[in-house]
N, C-alpha and C positions, 0 to 999 in steps of 0.2 A: 637595410645593411643585413647581411649574414650572418649568423651567427660564429664567435669563432670556432664554441665547442655546446654540445649538448649530450649531455648526463644524464641518465636516470636508474638509478640504484635498484637490483631487479629485488635485490634483499628486501626492500620495507611497502609494504600494503599502500597504496593510492588510495585516496581516499575519493566517496566523488566529488566533494565538495572540496578544493584544494588551494589553501593559503597560498599569493604571492607575494614574495616579498623582492625588492629592488632595491640592488646596491650600487656604488661603483668603488672604482678600488685607482689607484694613480702605478705607472712603470714609473718608476725615474732611478735614471741609467748616466754613471758618469768612471769616467777614464778606467771602462772595463768593470763596473762594477752596479752594484745594481745595490737598494736601499729598500730594503724588507724591513719586517716588522721580528723577531726571534721572540718566540713563549719560551720561556724559563716551565714552565709547568707540565707544558706539549709534548717540547723540545723538539719541534720546528718552526718554518720558516715561511713566510707567508707576506701577502703582499696589503701596501698600508690602505685603507678604506672604510667604509662599512654603508650601515644600510641607511638610505635614505625615509627623510619622518617626515613626517606630513605636514605638505606646506611648503617643501624643500624642494628650491630645483639640484638638477643631479650637479651641476655645478658649486653651486652652495654649499650642499652634501660634502665634494671632494676636500672644497675647501676646511671645512668644518673639522671634519676627519684628518687630514694633512697636519692643519695644526693642532692637533691633538692630538693624534700619534706621531709627529715627526718634529714638532713645533712648527711650521714653514710657515711665513707670513710673506710669502711673496712666489706666488706658485704662474709658470704658462703655462702655458697646456698646449704641447704642441702639434701632437692629430686622437683622436678618439679611435684604437687600437679594434675596435667593437666587439662584445657577447658575450657571456656565455648560457648560458641553461642548467639548471643543475635540475630534480627534483629527487630531493632528498632527505633522509630525517636535517634536523634546523635544533642547532645545540643552539641557539637563542635565541627558538621560540620551544624552547625544552621538551625537544623530542620530538615532537611533531612534524608529519611530515607535508615540506613545502615548497613551492613552487622558484627557486630564487636566478633573480638574472640581474645577471654584475657587468656592469660596465663598467671596460678598462680604456683608462687615460696616459694614454703617455706624456713625460711633465716634467720641467723644470726648475725646480727650487732654484731662489735663485740671493734669501735671506733665511736663516733655521733662529728658533730660540729653542728654550727647558723648551720636552712637549707636556702637555698635561691630560694624563690615562685617566679617563672616567675606573671608577670603583673596577668595577667587573676585570678588565684589563690593567691592574696595577693585581690584581689577585691571577691574574694570569701569566703572571709576566712576565709583559711584553715590552722588549728595546727596542729601539731602532738603531739596524747595523746591515753597514758600509759589507758585502758578501761576494763575493767570486759565486757565479751562476753556476754551476755545479757544483758544489760545496751545498749547497741549500738545494740541490737536485738529491744527491746521493743521502746528506740528513733527513729528511723527510723522506723520501723510501727505505730508509734501515731506521728508524721510528715503526712507519706503519707494518712495516715487513715483522720487526722485534715486538710489534703487542695484536700481532696474527689478525690488523682490521680485514675485515670483508666486506663492512658497508665502506659507502662512500661519502666521507663527511670533506669539511672544508677545507683540512694539508690535500686531500689526493684531485681535487678538484684545480687548488692549486700547487702539487707539484706538474700536473697535466702546464695547466697555463705555464710557467716557466721556463717548461722543455720548447712550450711557443716563441717563448719570448727568448732564447736562448737561439733558437734557430733564426725569428727573425731581425734581432738585431748582433745576428753572429758574435754573440759573444762566448 
């Protein structure tokens, strides 16, 4: 499968040996709204999901992350949309430069319960929210611009993915 995006931050020094981190993220759409995680700390939106842990399959990770972040107990995977590759500083790896490969899945959630965020997610003030995709894109761009962010980060990639999702699904 061809990647949806390959992004390399030209402002970071790429070490000879680079850490690779794999992740999965979900695209949940209902009635022209998308379910995103809003960070009260960062004031930006991102798709629900997270990193794959040792001996965990992509599907197990997707189900675990969706249960934790949005309280999804019944998930139907509609399709694998593709993946992104990024080389950038990783927030979860405390600023180390990493290659992050993220698979994106279009999913439908049939049943929700209360989410059970991890401590660091609580600290970020993560809240699942149904939003219009244009609102999320505008908010992410506004905050990135106001902070004068020059390095590529999670929200840069998320904003580019939201643009792709908008086009792909006609939102």
